Backbone as a ProteinNet text record, in pm:
[ID]
protein_1_A
[PRIMARY]
MESNSLVAAGLDIGTNTILMVVAERSASGDVSVLADEHSVARLGADVDKSGKISDAALARALPILERYASICKHYAVQSTVAVTTSAMRDASNSTEIRAALEQALGHTISVIDGEHEARLSFRGAATGGQSTVIDIGGGSTEIVSGNEDGPQHARSLDIGAVRLSERHFPALPPSADQADAARRTVRQHLEKINWTDFGTLVGVGGTPSSLAAMALGLERMRPAELDGRSISAADVARLCRELLNTDVESIRAHPAIHPHRADILPMGSIILDEIMQFCGADAIRISIRGLRYGALLEAFDAVTNKKGFA
[TERTIARY]
1302.4	1340.7	1276.7	1221.6	1147.9	1199.4	1132.7	1170.8	1229.4	1392.9	1436.3	1511.4	1482.1	1536.2	1707.6	1769.1	1912	1938.4	2044.3	2075.6	2208.4	2241.2	2365.9	2442.2	2572.8	2616.5	2703.9	2711.5	2837.7	2912.7	3029.7	3105	3201.1	3229.3	3313.3	3396.4	3503.6	3603.7	3675.7	3654.3	3679.1	3845.5	3906.6	3980	3923.1	3791.2	3707.1	3625	3520.8	3413.1	3449.7	3385.4	3316.5	3191.4	3124.4	3002.6	2966.4	2850.1	2815	2629.3	2617.8	2465.9	2425.7	2308.6	2242.1	2126.8	2121	1995.4	1947.8	1806.8	1749.5	1720.2	1706.7	1672	1550.1	1427.4	1364.2	1378.9	1294.5	1318.9	1261	1177.1	1108.3	1216.2	1322.8	1423.1	1402	1271.4	1263	1389	1434.2	1534.5	1500.2	1497.2	1501	1590	1638.9	1751.5	1681.3	1808.8	1781.3	1877.4	1973.8	2061	2133.5	2159.5	2256.6	2338.1	2478.6	2544.2	2642.7	2676.1	2747.7	2838.8	2995.8	3078.5	3192.8	3250.8	3369.8	3492.8	3582.6	3722.6	3851.5	3836.4	3918.2	4059.5	4043.1	4156.5	4272.8	4276.9	4347.9	4410.3	4398.8	4432.7	4585.5	4674.7	4785.4	4862.3	4805.5	4838.8	4946.7	4875	4912.5	5077.2	5080.8	5217.8	5345.6	5259.2	5307.4	5379.5	5259.1	5258	5211.9	5174.3	5118.1	5000.5	4911.6	4824.1	4825.8	4827	4866.8	4828.1	4843.8	4777.7	4668.3	4635.3	4541.8	4407.2	4466.8	4344	4288.5	4385	4336.9	4248.3	4306.8	4231.3	4096.7	4071.9	3934.8	3844.8	3941.1	3820.9	3793.6	3867.5	3815.5	3710.2	3671.8	3564.1	3430.6	3437	3357.5	3293.8	3408.4	3396.5	3361.9	3392.4	3341.6	3199.6	3164.1	2976	2942.8	3000.7	2915.2	2921.4	3038.5	3015.3	2886.9	2878.3	2723.2	2616.9	2620.4	2502.8	2476.3	2552.5	2570.5	2547.6	2553.3	2553.6	2381.8	2348	2191.6	2130.7	2119.7	2072.2	2094.2	2175.3	2223.8	2277.7	2326.9	2408.4	2490.7	2446	2472.7	2616	2615.4	2720.1	2759.3	2903.5	2910	3051	3063.3	3185.4	3231.2	3301.6	3386.8	3499.8	3491.4	3604	3704.9	3776.6	3878.1	3934.9	3959.2	3979.7	4134.9	4122.9	4258.7	4348.4	4307.1	4404.6	4467.8	4425.4	4469	4567.3	4534.5	4602.1	4712.8	4726.2	4864.5	4981.4	4872.6	4948.4	5066.4	5205.4	5295.4	5247.5	5164	5182.4	5012.6	4984.5	4847.9	4794	4924.2	4928.1	4857.4	4940.1	4940.8	4772.9	4735.4	4625.7	4533.5	4508.1	4411.9	4373.4	4487.9	4480.6	4426.7	4437.8	4338.1	4254	4217	4057.8	3964.7	4030.4	3986	3960.4	4030.8	4001.3	3892.1	3861.3	3777.2	3655.6	3639.5	3489.8	3470.7	3552.5	3531.5	3500.4	3584.2	3568.3	3658.8	3704.1	3797.4	3770.7	3881.1	3834	3924.6	3896.3	3957.7	3995.1	4116.7	4198.9	4174	4083.6	4051	4109.8	4145.3	4179.9	4107.7	4150.5	4035.4	3979.7	3967	3855.8	3778.1	3814.8	3672.3	3593.7	3665.8	3607	3492.4	3549.3	3483.3	3317.5	3368.4	3260.9	3161.9	3208.8	3133	3019.4	3081.7	3000.7	2884.8	2920.2	2838.9	2728.3	2748.6	2669.2	2557.4	2616.8	2542.2	2464.9	2481	2394	2355.2	2382.2	2345.5	2194.9	2099.1	1950.2	1894.8	1990.9	1946.4	1957.2	1974.5	1997.5	2096.5	2218.7	2315.2	2345.4	2442.2	2458.9	2610.9	2662.8	2820	2813	2865.9	2836.2	2936.8	2956.6	3093.2	3084.6	3196.9	3200	3331.8	3297.4	3438	3452.2	3527.1	3590.9	3723.2	3738.3	3884.5	4028.3	4047.9	4142.4	4175.3	4029.8	4044.1	3896.8	3890.2	3753.3	3715	3630.5	3582.7	3504.3	3529.6	3431.1	3417.5	3280.4	3226.4	3079.7	3123.8	3010.7	2973.2	2831.5	2740.4	2652.8	2570.9	2389.5	2351.3	2251	2157.8	2262.1	2303.5	2412	2518.7	2579.1	2683.9	2798	2900.5	2988.6	3050.5	3074.7	3167.9	3296.3	3308.2	3425.8	3491.1	3528.6	3597.5	3712.8	3750.9	3874.1	3865.9	3959.8	3974.2	4108.7	4058.8	4175.3	4176	4340	4372.5	4358.3	4199.2	4201.8	4059.9	4121.2	3997.9	4019.8	3909	3892.8	3994.1	4030.5	4090	4208.5	4266.1	4420.8	4441.4	4345.8	4392.5	4360.9	4301.7	4281.7	4404.6	4431.8	4565.7	4686.8	4725.7	4799	4761.9	4639	4668	4577.8	4509.4	4472.6	4509.9	4600.1	4650.7	4569.3	4456.1	4349	4263.9	4113.5	4030.7	3978.2	3935.5	3903.2	4027.3	4073.7	4207.6	4223	4344	4366.8	4318.1	4278.4	4297.6	4372.9	4533.3	4596.8	4616.9	4584.8	4576.7	4426	4351.3	4216.1	4259.9	4322.5	4365.4	4405.6	4510.1	4632.5	4541.1	4430	4360.9	4280.4	4229.7	4151	4239.4	4390.7	4446.8	4473.7	4513.9	4559.6	4420.9	4298.1	4180.8	4178.6	4180.5	4201.3	4293.4	4392.9	4547.7	4493.9	4389.7	4408.4	4262.9	4156.3	4048.6	4079.5	4237.5	4283.9	4286.6	4287.1	4314.1	4187.1	4063.8	3943.8	3938.9	3909.6	3924	3781.8	3672.5	3545.1	3454.8	3386.1	3293	3106.3	3083.2	2945	2882.3	2853.6	2870	2692.8	2598.6	2447.2	2462.7	2334.4	2343.7	2427.7	2454.4	2549.4	2449.7	2533.3	2469.4	2581.6	2566.1	2690.6	2617.5	2740.9	2727.6	2832.3	2799.5	2871.8	2866.6	2926.8	2871.3	2904.1	3009.5	2997.3	2889.6	2842.2	2709.3	2560.8	2564.3	2460.2	2461.3	2595.7	2607.9	2585.4	2595.7	2590.9	2436.2	2370.8	2238.9	2120.4	2197.1	2111.4	2131.2	2260.1	2279.8	2157.6	2171.9	2087.5	1949.7	1875.1	1764.7	1731.1	1832.5	1748.5	1756.3	1787.8	1757.2	1821.2	1716.2	1800.6	1863.4	1836.7	1961.4	1970.1	2100	2095.5	2012.5	1883.3	1818.8	1792.9	1938.8	1950.5	1804.2	1728.2	1596.3	1542.3	1552.1	1491.4	1573	1695	1772.4	1768	1772.6	1768.6	1688	1780.1	1659.8	1654.2	1707.5	1668.8	1801.5	1751.6	1898.1	1953.3	2082.8	2108.7	2214.8	2185.1	2235.1	2378.8	2439	2576.4	2592.8	2491.8	2491.2	2481	2424.2	2409	2540.3	2601.6	2710.3	2853.7	2843.7	2908.7	2935.5	2782.8	2757.1	2803	2786.1	2786.5	2950.6	3017.3	3157.7	3240.5	3174.3	3243.2	3233.2	3111	3052.3	3152.8	3192.9	3231	3367.5	3442	3587.5	3626.9	3505.6	3488.8	3468.1	3443.9	3425.9	3461.7	3502.4	3580.5	3530.2	3641.6	3556.4	3469.8	3472.9	3354	3248.9	3239	3137.8	3059.3	3160.1	3109	3060.7	3108.7	3071.5	2937.1	2920	2783.4	2646	2675.7	2593.4	2484.7	2377.9	2319.9	2271.6	2323.9	2300.3	2426.8	2531.7	2680.5	2708.7	2770.4	2845.1	2975.2	2971	3100	3209.4	3239.6	3366.8	3358	3278.9	3284.7	3357.4	3326.7	3331.2	3489.1	3573	3705.6	3758.3	3652.6	3703.5	3601.7	3471.2	3389.5	3418.9	3478.7	3540.3	3615.5	3720.8	3755	3697.4	3583.4	3527.1	3430.9	3417.1	3313.4	3393	3494.4	3633.4	3593.1	3616.4	3651.7	3538.5	3390	3282.1	3213.5	3256.6	3240.3	3307.2	3485.3	3512.8	3496.7	3422.9	3403.4	3287.7	3159.9	3076.9	3128.5	3180.5	3247.5	3295.5	3381.8	3464.5	3327.4	3254.2	3136.2	3026.4	3040.8	2945.8	2777.1	2784.4	2658.9	2606.8	2483.5	2368.5	2351.2	2363.8	2317.3	2346.4	2313.6	2390.7	2253.8	2212.1	2145.7	2201	2124.8	2209.5	2146.3	2234.1	2238.9	2233.1	2189.9	2254	2288.6	2300.7	2356	2522.8	2568.3	2750.6	2794.4	2944.8	3013.6	2957.8	2883.4	2861.9	2750.1	2652.2	2569.6	2595.4	2704.5	2754.3	2844.7	2898	2954.4	2853.3	2732.4	2630	2564	2566.1	2529.6	2647.6	2777.2	2846.7	2840.3	2785.3	2768.1	2650	2535.1	2436.4	2500.1	2550.3	2596.5	2655.6	2715.3	2840.7	2735.6	2645.9	2553	2445	2399.4	2277.6	2302.9	2400.7	2441.5	2339.8	2221.2	2153.7	2187.9	2186	2241.1	2150.6	2206.5	2111	1989.3	1933.2	1832.9	1698	1606	1481.7	1365
9985.2	9902	9865.1	9732.5	9718.3	9780.6	9837.8	9893.3	9792.5	9761	9671.8	9582.7	9619.5	9460.1	9514.1	9420.8	9438.8	9404.4	9456.5	9406.2	9406.9	9286.2	9272.8	9201.3	9191.4	9159	9062.2	8930.5	8823.6	8846.7	8879.8	8870.6	8736.3	8645.1	8558.8	8609.2	8624.6	8708.2	8598	8530.2	8384.4	8373.2	8246.4	8246.6	8305	8267.9	8314.3	8406.4	8390.7	8465.3	8580.8	8690.1	8753.9	8775.7	8716.9	8718.1	8804.3	8836.9	8934.8	8883.1	8854.2	8875.6	8965.1	9028.9	9130.5	9085.9	9080	9014	9133	9122.8	9165.3	9050.9	9086	9012.6	9070.6	9040.1	9130.3	9060.9	9151.3	9120.2	8979.3	8933.8	8783.1	8664.3	8721.4	8630.8	8583.3	8628.6	8613.6	8673.5	8612.7	8664.6	8663.3	8808.6	8829.3	8889.7	8813.6	8887.9	8992.6	9078.1	9207	9247.2	9181.8	9157.1	9034.6	8950.2	8826.2	8878.7	8904.6	8962.7	8834.7	8826.6	8734.2	8833.6	8820.3	8883.5	8798.9	8767.2	8701.8	8821.7	8785.1	8870.2	8768.6	8643.7	8528.1	8594.9	8638.1	8686.8	8616.8	8484	8408.3	8321.1	8415	8375.6	8372.2	8225.4	8241.1	8239.1	8220	8226.3	8120.4	8003.1	7881.2	7846.8	7948.2	7929.4	8038.3	8143.9	8265.6	8315.3	8237.2	8245.1	8391.8	8490.7	8615.8	8649.7	8743.5	8801.7	8916.9	8922.6	9020.2	9146.8	9230.4	9339.5	9366.7	9287.7	9268.9	9211.7	9162.9	9053.8	9170.6	9252.2	9330.3	9450.9	9484.7	9562.1	9536.3	9435.2	9324.1	9324.9	9313.7	9309.7	9447.2	9554.5	9650.5	9737.4	9769.8	9830.5	9728.7	9598.3	9469.5	9530.1	9550.9	9587.7	9713	9805.6	9951.6	9934.9	9851.7	9866.5	9798.9	9677.7	9614.4	9719.9	9811.9	9895.9	9971.3	10017.3	10127.9	10031.1	9918.7	9827.8	9843.7	9810.2	9827.7	9943.3	10045.8	10157.4	10228.7	10174.8	10177.4	10124.3	9989.3	9906.6	9948.9	10032.7	10084.1	9966.5	9884.4	9752.9	9774.5	9724.8	9752.6	9685.6	9529.3	9430.3	9335.2	9364	9313.5	9200.7	9094.5	8979.7	8959.3	8970.7	8959.7	8870	8748.9	8658.9	8658	8577.2	8592.4	8451.6	8339.2	8220.4	8182.4	8083	8018.2	8123.4	8187	8270.2	8404.3	8418.1	8517.6	8447.3	8316.2	8218.1	8182.1	8146.7	8102.8	8256.7	8378	8478.6	8529	8533.9	8614	8747.7	8817.5	8998.6	9002.1	8892.2	8908	9022	9053	9154.6	9287.4	9352.7	9449.3	9440.4	9338.5	9298.7	9311.6	9287	9274	9395.1	9506.5	9645.9	9746.6	9684	9769.9	9733.7	9584	9541.8	9630.7	9619.2	9668.4	9826.1	9908.7	10037.9	10050.5	9937.2	9960.8	9931.3	9810.9	9797.9	9883.8	9935.5	10023.1	9915	9811.2	9731.3	9642.7	9583	9491.1	9354.9	9282.5	9158.5	9016	8956.9	8817.1	8713.8	8685.4	8570.5	8461.1	8379.3	8260.3	8140.4	8033.9	7929.3	7827.1	7743.6	7598.8	7515.7	7506.9	7440.6	7570.5	7684.2	7820.4	7814.6	7789.9	7790.2	7704.4	7572.8	7450.7	7484.8	7474.7	7528.5	7638.8	7751	7856.9	7809.3	7727.7	7693.8	7598.9	7511.3	7436.7	7465.1	7597.4	7656.8	7716.7	7809.9	7863.5	7741.2	7660.9	7567.6	7441.9	7374	7257.6	7318.1	7162.5	7207.7	7120.9	7055.5	6966.5	6802.9	6710.8	6595.3	6563.2	6427.8	6413.9	6435.1	6523.8	6585	6611.4	6622.5	6659.5	6774.7	6897.5	7002.8	7034.4	7029.6	7032.1	7193.9	7232.5	7364.9	7386.6	7349.1	7358	7486.7	7560.1	7679.8	7721.1	7819.8	7858.3	7775.8	7801.3	7735.1	7636.5	7617.8	7498.3	7426.4	7303.8	7271.9	7232.9	7268.6	7265.5	7112	7038.4	6902.8	6895.1	6929.4	6913.5	6834.4	6711.5	6649.1	6713.7	6662.2	6696	6683.6	6721.4	6765.5	6851.5	6841.4	6977.5	7039.5	6954.1	6974.9	7057.3	7080.6	7145.4	7046.8	7078.2	7009.1	6913.6	6784.4	6708.3	6680.2	6682.9	6661.3	6779.7	6799	6926.3	6909.3	6933.3	6890.3	7013.3	7094.9	7186.1	7133.1	7082.7	7074.3	7143.7	7146.5	7215.9	7190.7	7141.2	7142.6	7208.8	7348.5	7408.3	7404.2	7433.7	7424.5	7543.4	7671	7733.3	7678.4	7675.8	7606.7	7458	7366	7260.8	7242.2	7372.9	7390.3	7447.2	7543.6	7625.1	7510.3	7411.1	7281.7	7184.1	7165.2	7032	7054.2	7147.3	7209.9	7303.6	7318	7434.5	7474.1	7385	7405.1	7324.6	7377.3	7286.3	7253.2	7117	6991	6944.2	6898.3	6839.9	6706.7	6687.9	6501.6	6417.9	6272.8	6201.4	6178.6	6187.7	6171.1	6297.5	6441.1	6519.1	6540.2	6467.5	6412.2	6352.5	6235.2	6118.4	6182.7	6273.1	6324.6	6430.1	6502.2	6579.6	6463.2	6367.8	6287.4	6214.5	6194.6	6148.5	6216.4	6350.2	6475.2	6486.2	6473.5	6479.9	6359.9	6267.1	6126.3	6150.3	6178.4	6169.4	6265	6383.2	6470.1	6399.1	6344.8	6256.9	6194	6117.7	6034	6082.4	6219.4	6253.4	6288.5	6226.9	6227	6093.4	6105.8	5980.2	5956.1	6010	5950.3	5898.9	5842.2	5758.1	5764.9	5863	5894.4	5998.6	6025.3	6120	6201.9	6079.1	6168.8	6212.3	6302.8	6392.9	6438.2	6431.5	6568.4	6679.1	6779.9	6915.7	6988.3	7063.9	7101	7247.3	7353.1	7497.6	7538.8	7640.5	7694.6	7703.8	7747.5	7748	7588.8	7506.1	7388.6	7319.7	7291	7197.4	7277.8	7413.4	7478	7473.9	7492.8	7473.2	7346.8	7265.3	7083.1	7078.9	7119	7091.6	7186.8	7296.8	7390.8	7305.4	7264.8	7201.4	7033.4	6987.5	6855.1	6885.6	6983.4	7056.9	7104	7130.7	7185.9	7342.4	7384.8	7542.9	7657	7719.7	7803.7	7916.6	7945.1	8028.4	8000.6	8070.8	8002.1	8086.4	8020.3	8073.4	8027.5	8060	7984.5	7958.7	8045	8013.6	7892.9	7825.2	7752.1	7615	7601.8	7528.4	7483.7	7568.1	7546.8	7456.2	7321.3	7218.4	7135.3	7121.7	7020.2	6928.4	6796.5	6736.7	6669.1	6646.4	6602.2	6482.9	6391	6223.5	6216.4	6119.3	6085.7	6049.8	5979.7	5973.1	6056.6	6143.3	6263.6	6394.8	6351.9	6414.4	6388	6247.6	6151.9	6165.2	6185.3	6216.1	6357.6	6439.7	6605.5	6617.8	6575.2	6576.5	6497.4	6400.4	6343.2	6459.1	6507.7	6583.2	6719.7	6769.6	6875.4	6864.6	6786.8	6699.9	6683.9	6678.4	6660.8	6791.9	6895.6	7023.6	7146.2	7231.5	7329.6	7451.1	7530.2	7645.8	7735.8	7757.8	7823.3	7799.2	7640.8	7593.2	7587.3	7552.8	7553.4	7689.6	7826	7954	7994.3	7910.8	7930.5	7891.6	7787	7725.7	7821	7852.6	7991.6	7928.1	7849.4	7829.3	7874.3	7866.4	7884.9	8008.9	8063.4	8170.2	8178.1	8316.6	8295	8299.4	8370.8	8370.4	8204.5	8129.5	7964.8	7887.2	7903.9	7810	7762.7	7806.6	7760.3	7684.1	7682.7	7581.6	7501.5	7540	7396.8	7260.4	7231.7	7063.7	7039.3	7087.9	7060.2	7063.8	7149.9	7150	7026.4	6980.3	6830.9	6752.2	6720.9	6634.3	6605.7	6725.2	6742.6	6663.3	6714.4	6674.1	6519.4	6480.4	6344.3	6286.8	6275.7	6230.8	6206.4	6332.2	6357.3	6247.2	6256.8	6181.4	6012.1	5990.7	5854.2	5792.4	5907.9	5891.4	5866.8	5929.5	5936.6	5822.8	5743.6	5663.8	5722.4	5806.9	5903.2	5870.7	5870.8	5814.2	5978.6	6115	6243.6	6295.3	6467.2	6542.9	6683.5	6728.1	6822.1	6987.4	7066.1	7200.5	7298.2	7372.3	7474.2	7595.6	7682.7	7861.2	7914.5	7857.2	7934.6	7852.6	7922.1	7892.7	7942.5	7980.6	8049.9	8208.6	8283.8	8397.6	8403.8	8312.1	8309	8261.5	8137.5	8152.5	8267.1	8342.6	8489.6	8568.1	8595.3	8675.3	8631	8473	8461.5	8480.5	8482.2	8537.1	8683.3	8764.7	8894.5	8944.1	8860.2	8865.7	8856.7	8737.6	8676.7	8778	8841.5	8961.1	9075.4	9083.2	9178.9	9110.9	9027.4	8945.4	8824.4	8747.7	8615.4	8525.5	8534.5	8441.9	8329.4	8224	8148.7	8085	8058.5	8005.6	8105.5	8051.8	8108.9	8088	8174	8128.6	8047.3
570.2	640.5	793.1	848.2	927.6	1052.3	1144.1	1262.7	1362.4	1421.1	1506.7	1405.4	1291.6	1171.5	1177.8	1114.4	1099.9	969.3	892.6	761.1	759.1	684.5	692.5	558.9	511.4	399.7	433.2	342.7	342.9	214.4	187.7	105.1	63	-32.9	-96.8	-184.3	-136	-271.6	-317.7	-430.2	-451.9	-536.2	-583.1	-673.1	-815.6	-846.7	-971.3	-972.5	-895.1	-857.3	-702.6	-749.2	-618	-616.5	-486.2	-463.1	-327.8	-306.6	-204.1	-221	-89.2	-78.2	71.4	34.6	111.8	206.4	305	371.4	463.1	516.9	635.4	751.5	855	958.6	1038	1029.7	1124.8	1249.5	1354.4	1488	1555.2	1465.5	1459.3	1395.6	1335.5	1303	1139.1	1095.7	944.2	872.3	779.4	676.6	509.2	497.7	360.9	266.5	147.2	94.9	-9	32	-100.6	-210.1	-179.9	-301.3	-331.8	-439.8	-452.7	-555.4	-549.1	-639.3	-696.8	-843.9	-887	-1005.8	-966.3	-1064.4	-1083.3	-1195.2	-1224.3	-1262.7	-1160.6	-1147.9	-1213.1	-1188.2	-1206.6	-1104.3	-981.4	-901.8	-895.7	-918.3	-882.2	-992.7	-1133.3	-1276.8	-1212.5	-1309.9	-1288.5	-1171.6	-1044.8	-905.6	-888.3	-943.7	-899.3	-978.3	-1059.6	-1142.4	-1114.9	-1082.1	-1044.8	-901.4	-833.4	-658.4	-648.3	-739.4	-707.7	-785.4	-713.1	-800.3	-867.3	-1007.7	-1113.3	-1086.9	-1123.6	-1177	-1213.8	-1336.3	-1423.1	-1357.5	-1303.7	-1185.7	-1063.9	-1032.3	-941.3	-958.8	-1098.2	-1198.3	-1210.3	-1221.3	-1250.2	-1142.9	-1012.6	-893.8	-826.3	-846.1	-784.9	-799	-936.8	-978.5	-897.3	-904.8	-849.9	-702	-640.8	-517	-471	-528.1	-528.4	-586.4	-648.9	-704.4	-580.6	-522.3	-416.2	-294.7	-253.6	-178.4	-194.7	-272.6	-326.7	-325.9	-321.5	-292.3	-130.1	-44.9	82	139.2	57.9	122.9	68.1	-29.2	-55.8	-7.1	98.4	166.7	322.1	316.5	474.7	553.8	507.4	602.7	691.2	782.3	929.3	999.3	932.3	975.9	849.7	824.7	704.4	761.4	683.4	693.1	577.8	568	401.8	413	339.1	339.3	188.6	230	82.1	118	6.8	9	-64.3	-145.8	-176.2	-273.1	-343.5	-437.9	-309.6	-236.3	-127.2	-24.5	-18.2	54.8	44.1	-97.2	-164.4	-230.6	-220.9	-334.3	-256.2	-271.8	-207.1	-172.8	-256.9	-275.5	-188.7	-75.3	-68.5	11	133.6	224.2	113.7	27.1	-60.6	-142.6	-196.8	-266	-153.2	-57.1	20	86.1	70.9	126.7	27.2	-90.6	-213.4	-251.6	-239	-228	-101.1	47.8	150.3	109.5	48.5	25.2	-59.4	-176	-246.9	-203.7	-84.6	-54.7	68.7	127.1	252.9	372.9	373.6	488.5	493.4	626.5	655.6	560.7	521.4	425.5	515	549.9	645.5	520	510.1	495.7	555.5	494.2	579.1	543.4	639.2	597.5	544.4	501.8	454.9	537.6	627.8	720	744	785	785.2	672.6	570.8	432.9	448.7	449.1	480.7	546.7	678.9	762.2	737.7	703.7	644.9	515.3	437.6	317.5	367.7	450.2	532	567.2	696.4	720.8	662.1	535.3	440.4	351.2	351.2	188.4	311.6	394	476.6	545.8	492.8	532.4	651	721.9	833.1	770.7	875.6	833.6	770.5	804.8	762	615.4	554.7	438.6	421	299.2	260.6	140.3	210.4	113.7	49.1	-132.9	-165.5	-247	-226	-316.8	-386.7	-473	-597.2	-632.5	-611.8	-600.2	-724	-727.6	-861.8	-798.2	-678.8	-622.1	-532.8	-460.2	-391.8	-349.7	-332.1	-306.1	-185.4	-103.7	16.5	34.2	102.7	147.6	277.1	317	451.8	515.2	585.1	632.8	762.5	788	916.3	913.3	1018	1035.8	1061.4	1148.6	1203.5	1326.4	1361.4	1482	1459.4	1305.9	1261.7	1202.7	1134.4	1035.6	1163.1	1135.3	1196.5	1117.9	994.4	912.9	812.2	786.4	693.4	616	506.5	426.5	309.3	314.4	168.8	90.3	-32.1	-117.4	-248.6	-252	-348.5	-482.9	-531.8	-643.2	-704.7	-717.9	-784.3	-922.9	-983.2	-1150.8	-1214.5	-1171.7	-1230.8	-1192.5	-1086.2	-1023.8	-1146.3	-1147.6	-1247.9	-1372.9	-1429.3	-1606.3	-1624.3	-1544.2	-1582	-1568.6	-1505.6	-1466.9	-1574.9	-1586.5	-1681.6	-1807.3	-1877.2	-1971.8	-2077.6	-2118.4	-2189	-2304.9	-2341.8	-2433.2	-2427.3	-2485.2	-2476.6	-2633.6	-2661.3	-2553.6	-2519.1	-2430.4	-2354.7	-2432.6	-2455.6	-2510.9	-2370.7	-2438.4	-2331.3	-2220.6	-2277	-2141.6	-2055.9	-2096.5	-2025.1	-1908.8	-1960.9	-1893.1	-1804.6	-1829.6	-1735.5	-1642.8	-1664	-1537.1	-1440.7	-1497.4	-1383.5	-1328.2	-1359.3	-1260.2	-1153.6	-1213.7	-1109.2	-994.5	-1063.5	-946.7	-857.8	-896.9	-819.5	-747.3	-765.6	-670.6	-556.5	-613.3	-501.7	-414.8	-404.8	-302.4	-228.3	-314.6	-222.5	-141.5	-147.8	-56.6	91.5	59.5	230.7	302.7	265.9	296.3	365.2	515	615	676.4	630.6	662.4	586.9	581.5	516	461.1	596.9	606.8	560.3	446.9	343.2	313.2	376.5	331.9	199.4	222.6	93.4	39.2	-80.9	-119.6	-189.1	-121.8	-174.4	-268.1	-358.6	-456	-458.5	-443.7	-401.9	-523.8	-573.5	-682.9	-789.3	-884.4	-1048.8	-1108.4	-1105.7	-1142.1	-1160.3	-1028.1	-1012.9	-1071.9	-1067.2	-1083.6	-1245.1	-1321	-1436.8	-1499.6	-1435.9	-1505.1	-1474.6	-1365.8	-1345.5	-1449.5	-1473.4	-1570.1	-1720.7	-1738.8	-1869.3	-1880.8	-1764.6	-1764.6	-1768.3	-1688.1	-1701.6	-1848.5	-1898.4	-2058.7	-2054.5	-1939.3	-1911.2	-2049.1	-2114.7	-2200.9	-2159.8	-2032.8	-1964.6	-1797	-1739.5	-1594.8	-1522.6	-1431.9	-1337.9	-1235.1	-1103.7	-990.1	-936.9	-909.1	-841.2	-880.9	-1002	-1072.1	-1034.8	-1000.8	-954.1	-832.7	-719.3	-589.6	-572.8	-487.5	-445.5	-528.1	-662.9	-745.3	-760.1	-805.3	-814.5	-948.8	-985.7	-1059.9	-1022.2	-1122.4	-1093	-1144.8	-1058.3	-1110.1	-1251	-1333.2	-1485.7	-1561.6	-1511.4	-1597.7	-1547.1	-1457.9	-1443.5	-1539.1	-1532.7	-1598.6	-1715.6	-1776.2	-1970	-1956	-1895.1	-1935.2	-1937.5	-1845.4	-1783.3	-1924.6	-2001.3	-2130.1	-2232.7	-2247.3	-2360.8	-2352	-2249.9	-2222.2	-2261.2	-2205.4	-2226.7	-2403.4	-2516.7	-2613.9	-2679.4	-2626.2	-2685.4	-2674.5	-2767.2	-2793.1	-2702.2	-2657.7	-2549.8	-2612.4	-2726.3	-2786.7	-2814.2	-2827.6	-2819.5	-2698.9	-2595.4	-2451.1	-2419.5	-2447.7	-2439.2	-2482.5	-2612.9	-2659.2	-2574.2	-2500.6	-2448.1	-2374.9	-2397.4	-2318.7	-2154.8	-2092.4	-1982.8	-1899.8	-1926.4	-1883.6	-1924.1	-1806.6	-1728.2	-1897	-1974.7	-2051	-1996.5	-1874.1	-1783.6	-1740.3	-1743.5	-1647.4	-1761.9	-1903.1	-2019.6	-2004.7	-1992.2	-1973.1	-1880.5	-1756	-1645.6	-1609.4	-1706.2	-1629.3	-1695.4	-1801.4	-1794.1	-1693.8	-1641.3	-1499.9	-1415.2	-1383.8	-1227.7	-1251.5	-1373.3	-1404.8	-1357.6	-1379.5	-1378.4	-1203.2	-1160.6	-1027.3	-946.4	-975.1	-941.3	-959.6	-1058.5	-1111.3	-1029.7	-1023.8	-922.9	-747.6	-719.2	-593.2	-585.6	-643.1	-677.1	-658	-747.3	-753.6	-627.4	-559.2	-445.8	-324.5	-327.4	-188.1	-217.2	-356.5	-372.8	-388.2	-444.7	-431.8	-599.5	-588.6	-693.6	-738.5	-673.6	-725.5	-626.2	-664.1	-582.3	-580.2	-456.1	-475.9	-470.9	-554.6	-592	-469.8	-458.9	-364.9	-376.6	-390.4	-472.1	-362.8	-223.7	-123.3	-96.7	10	29.9	87	89.2	156.2	211.5	70.1	113.2	226.9	230	312.5	462.3	455.5	597.7	635.7	566	576.7	624.5	546.3	575.7	747.9	797.1	914.9	1001.8	982.4	1077.6	1099.3	1011.5	1006.3	1106.3	1077.8	1163.4	1309.1	1324.3	1448.2	1517.7	1442	1532.9	1605.2	1553	1624.9	1746	1667.1	1747	1787	1792.2	1840	1832.3	1701	1668.4	1566.3	1554.5	1491.2	1347.2	1258.9	1158.2	1083.7	956.5	924.5	991.3	1003.6	1086.8	971.5
[MASK]
++++++++++++++++++++++++++++++++++++++++++++++++++++++++++++++++++++++++++++++++++++++++++++++++++++++++++++++++++++++++++++++++++++++++++++++++++++++++++++++++++++++++++++++++++++++++++++++++++++++++++++++++++++++++++++++++++++++++++++++++++++++++++++++++++++++++++++++++++++++++++++++++++++++++++++++++++++++

């Protein structure tokens, strides 16, 4: 590690995935990513129905955080910001679940509200100019618009891919009536957005990345090849129709789709399709950054008070 550099970590403990980025910032401000980890724990499985995080979900999450703690130790991380989102906001047993997760990670974890989540996602993914970052999570979807001066409008909507899949799609492929009901739910939530200047849409998370990989014909998910690429609204609509008419095993067999995302990707594609129609967007740009990168920047800020990537 370079002298006078700082190593920090940002963690996003979500409803479906647990993500972590570790990076080093030099004294001159240059940032180098040392580790970028992606794991599926489905921590929020059945929370929409039961109101609680299950023991099984906790058992999936704990070894992931223990492994992330080992990675932080390996890189001698000096500053960490770990946040958790929709599932922990909703669960009646979030206090005891968070305590168990903190013990596994060896660090405090903050349960952040939807607006904070949206603003962190924007900070991690935005690259300047008027843009709107779309972060489709498992329990909620964050939509935040702004420019190089920062976010101007932010909404967190309870239309995550896991939540709505559990509510509307008992099996795949769904019926036409089930798909229509899901679209109506998404539209009802989008009506809460009261601004119109969206600029360039930027998509973070598994749904836009998976759809982009499919549209580009990638044989496997390669995030570095997707970063900065765009997918058209027409391709999103086409892939959405295809996914809604495909059984889960066939979706799981696609080489570019994570097998643990297969059952929620059809719903994620509906959410993205409806958002793009609502925003009047012809395309969406893919970013492999997002909430964990916003948390990383907060971790750097906690020590240096520097803002943003160099």
